[in-house]
PyMOL CGO cylinders between C-alpha atoms (Angstrom):
from pymol import cmd
from pymol.cgo import CYLINDER

trace = [
    CYLINDER, -27.74, -12.41, -22.51, -29.20, -9.28, -20.84, 0.3, 1, 1, 1, 1, 1, 1,
    CYLINDER, -29.20, -9.28, -20.84, -27.71, -6.18, -20.68, 0.3, 1, 1, 1, 1, 1, 1,
    CYLINDER, -27.71, -6.18, -20.68, -27.29, -5.84, -16.67, 0.3, 1, 1, 1, 1, 1, 1,
    CYLINDER, -27.29, -5.84, -16.67, -26.21, -9.73, -17.04, 0.3, 1, 1, 1, 1, 1, 1,
    CYLINDER, -26.21, -9.73, -17.04, -23.20, -8.89, -18.84, 0.3, 1, 1, 1, 1, 1, 1,
    CYLINDER, -23.20, -8.89, -18.84, -22.10, -6.03, -16.29, 0.3, 1, 1, 1, 1, 1, 1,
    CYLINDER, -22.10, -6.03, -16.29, -22.65, -7.87, -13.07, 0.3, 1, 1, 1, 1, 1, 1,
    CYLINDER, -22.65, -7.87, -13.07, -20.55, -10.84, -14.90, 0.3, 1, 1, 1, 1, 1, 1,
    CYLINDER, -20.55, -10.84, -14.90, -17.90, -8.08, -16.36, 0.3, 1, 1, 1, 1, 1, 1,
    CYLINDER, -17.90, -8.08, -16.36, -17.41, -6.62, -12.51, 0.3, 1, 1, 1, 1, 1, 1,
    CYLINDER, -17.41, -6.62, -12.51, -17.07, -9.89, -10.84, 0.3, 1, 1, 1, 1, 1, 1,
    CYLINDER, -17.07, -9.89, -10.84, -14.16, -10.96, -13.37, 0.3, 1, 1, 1, 1, 1, 1,
    CYLINDER, -14.16, -10.96, -13.37, -12.13, -7.80, -13.13, 0.3, 1, 1, 1, 1, 1, 1,
    CYLINDER, -12.13, -7.80, -13.13, -13.05, -8.56, -9.31, 0.3, 1, 1, 1, 1, 1, 1,
    CYLINDER, -13.05, -8.56, -9.31, -11.31, -12.25, -9.84, 0.3, 1, 1, 1, 1, 1, 1,
    CYLINDER, -11.31, -12.25, -9.84, -8.25, -10.70, -12.13, 0.3, 1, 1, 1, 1, 1, 1,
    CYLINDER, -8.25, -10.70, -12.13, -8.31, -7.34, -8.92, 0.3, 1, 1, 1, 1, 1, 1,
    CYLINDER, -8.31, -7.34, -8.92, -8.19, -9.70, -6.20, 0.3, 1, 1, 1, 1, 1, 1,
    CYLINDER, -8.19, -9.70, -6.20, -5.23, -12.46, -8.75, 0.3, 1, 1, 1, 1, 1, 1,
    CYLINDER, -5.23, -12.46, -8.75, -3.41, -9.28, -9.08, 0.3, 1, 1, 1, 1, 1, 1,
    CYLINDER, -3.41, -9.28, -9.08, -3.42, -8.02, -5.41, 0.3, 1, 1, 1, 1, 1, 1,
    CYLINDER, -3.42, -8.02, -5.41, -1.96, -12.06, -3.87, 0.3, 1, 1, 1, 1, 1, 1,
    CYLINDER, -1.96, -12.06, -3.87, 1.12, -11.55, -6.52, 0.3, 1, 1, 1, 1, 1, 1,
    CYLINDER, 1.12, -11.55, -6.52, 1.49, -8.21, -5.51, 0.3, 1, 1, 1, 1, 1, 1,
    CYLINDER, 1.49, -8.21, -5.51, 1.66, -9.81, -2.03, 0.3, 1, 1, 1, 1, 1, 1,
    CYLINDER, 1.66, -9.81, -2.03, 3.86, -12.57, -2.82, 0.3, 1, 1, 1, 1, 1, 1,
    CYLINDER, 3.86, -12.57, -2.82, 6.40, -10.33, -4.49, 0.3, 1, 1, 1, 1, 1, 1,
    CYLINDER, 6.40, -10.33, -4.49, 9.95, -9.65, -3.45, 0.3, 1, 1, 1, 1, 1, 1,
    CYLINDER, 9.95, -9.65, -3.45, 9.31, -5.95, -2.93, 0.3, 1, 1, 1, 1, 1, 1,
    CYLINDER, 9.31, -5.95, -2.93, 9.72, -4.39, 0.75, 0.3, 1, 1, 1, 1, 1, 1,
    CYLINDER, 9.72, -4.39, 0.75, 6.27, -4.12, 2.34, 0.3, 1, 1, 1, 1, 1, 1,
    CYLINDER, 6.27, -4.12, 2.34, 5.83, -0.21, 1.79, 0.3, 1, 1, 1, 1, 1, 1,
    CYLINDER, 5.83, -0.21, 1.79, 6.31, -1.06, -2.08, 0.3, 1, 1, 1, 1, 1, 1,
    CYLINDER, 6.31, -1.06, -2.08, 3.64, -3.65, -2.41, 0.3, 1, 1, 1, 1, 1, 1,
    CYLINDER, 3.64, -3.65, -2.41, 1.11, -1.69, 0.23, 0.3, 1, 1, 1, 1, 1, 1,
    CYLINDER, 1.11, -1.69, 0.23, 1.74, 1.40, -2.85, 0.3, 1, 1, 1, 1, 1, 1,
    CYLINDER, 1.74, 1.40, -2.85, 0.95, -1.31, -5.31, 0.3, 1, 1, 1, 1, 1, 1,
    CYLINDER, 0.95, -1.31, -5.31, -2.28, -2.96, -3.43, 0.3, 1, 1, 1, 1, 1, 1,
    CYLINDER, -2.28, -2.96, -3.43, -3.67, 0.53, -2.79, 0.3, 1, 1, 1, 1, 1, 1,
    CYLINDER, -3.67, 0.53, -2.79, -3.34, 1.27, -6.78, 0.3, 1, 1, 1, 1, 1, 1,
    CYLINDER, -3.34, 1.27, -6.78, -5.20, -1.97, -8.03, 0.3, 1, 1, 1, 1, 1, 1,
    CYLINDER, -5.20, -1.97, -8.03, -7.61, -1.31, -4.80, 0.3, 1, 1, 1, 1, 1, 1,
    CYLINDER, -7.61, -1.31, -4.80, -8.19, 2.52, -5.92, 0.3, 1, 1, 1, 1, 1, 1,
    CYLINDER, -8.19, 2.52, -5.92, -7.47, 2.32, -9.77, 0.3, 1, 1, 1, 1, 1, 1,
    CYLINDER, -7.47, 2.32, -9.77, -8.32, -1.17, -10.53, 0.3, 1, 1, 1, 1, 1, 1,
    CYLINDER, -8.32, -1.17, -10.53, -8.09, -2.02, -14.66, 0.3, 1, 1, 1, 1, 1, 1,
    CYLINDER, -8.09, -2.02, -14.66, -5.02, 0.84, -14.52, 0.3, 1, 1, 1, 1, 1, 1,
    CYLINDER, -5.02, 0.84, -14.52, -3.42, -0.61, -10.94, 0.3, 1, 1, 1, 1, 1, 1,
    CYLINDER, -3.42, -0.61, -10.94, -4.23, -4.09, -12.93, 0.3, 1, 1, 1, 1, 1, 1,
    CYLINDER, -4.23, -4.09, -12.93, -2.28, -3.10, -15.86, 0.3, 1, 1, 1, 1, 1, 1,
    CYLINDER, -2.28, -3.10, -15.86, 0.80, -1.25, -14.12, 0.3, 1, 1, 1, 1, 1, 1,
    CYLINDER, 0.80, -1.25, -14.12, 1.67, -3.70, -12.56, 0.3, 1, 1, 1, 1, 1, 1,
    CYLINDER, 1.67, -3.70, -12.56, 1.82, -6.47, -14.82, 0.3, 1, 1, 1, 1, 1, 1,
    CYLINDER, 1.82, -6.47, -14.82, 3.78, -4.19, -16.65, 0.3, 1, 1, 1, 1, 1, 1,
    CYLINDER, 3.78, -4.19, -16.65, 6.18, -2.49, -14.64, 0.3, 1, 1, 1, 1, 1, 1,
    CYLINDER, 6.18, -2.49, -14.64, 6.22, -3.82, -11.06, 0.3, 1, 1, 1, 1, 1, 1,
    CYLINDER, 6.22, -3.82, -11.06, 5.38, -7.63, -11.31, 0.3, 1, 1, 1, 1, 1, 1,
    CYLINDER, 5.38, -7.63, -11.31, 9.36, -7.43, -14.02, 0.3, 1, 1, 1, 1, 1, 1,
    CYLINDER, 9.36, -7.43, -14.02, 10.56, -5.20, -10.88, 0.3, 1, 1, 1, 1, 1, 1,
    CYLINDER, 10.56, -5.20, -10.88, 9.54, -7.45, -8.61, 0.3, 1, 1, 1, 1, 1, 1,
    CYLINDER, 9.54, -7.45, -8.61, 9.95, -11.76, -9.94, 0.3, 1, 1, 1, 1, 1, 1,
    CYLINDER, 9.95, -11.76, -9.94, 10.14, -14.14, -7.61, 0.3, 1, 1, 1, 1, 1, 1,
    CYLINDER, 10.14, -14.14, -7.61, 13.90, -15.26, -7.59, 0.3, 1, 1, 1, 1, 1, 1,
    CYLINDER, 13.90, -15.26, -7.59, 13.37, -18.64, -9.51, 0.3, 1, 1, 1, 1, 1, 1,
    CYLINDER, 13.37, -18.64, -9.51, 14.54, -21.30, -7.27, 0.3, 1, 1, 1, 1, 1, 1,
    CYLINDER, 14.54, -21.30, -7.27, 17.91, -23.78, -8.12, 0.3, 1, 1, 1, 1, 1, 1,
    CYLINDER, 17.91, -23.78, -8.12, 16.91, -27.37, -7.96, 0.3, 1, 1, 1, 1, 1, 1,
]
cmd.load_cgo(trace, "trace")
C-alpha cells in the first residue's frame, strides 16, 4: 500500500466517522442550539469534536429507552 493511498483511506474513514457522529448529534434529545454547537465543533475540529461528543455529549443527551 502506497503512502498516498494510505492517507486517502484514512481520510475516507475519518469522513465516515464524522458523518456518523453528526447523525448521532442530530438524533439526540439535546436542545436545538446545543445540537448546532456540537455539529459545528464536529465539522470544524473533526477528531477532537468526535471524541468530545462520544465522551461527554452522547452521555448527557442520550435517547430515552423505549418501554415495551
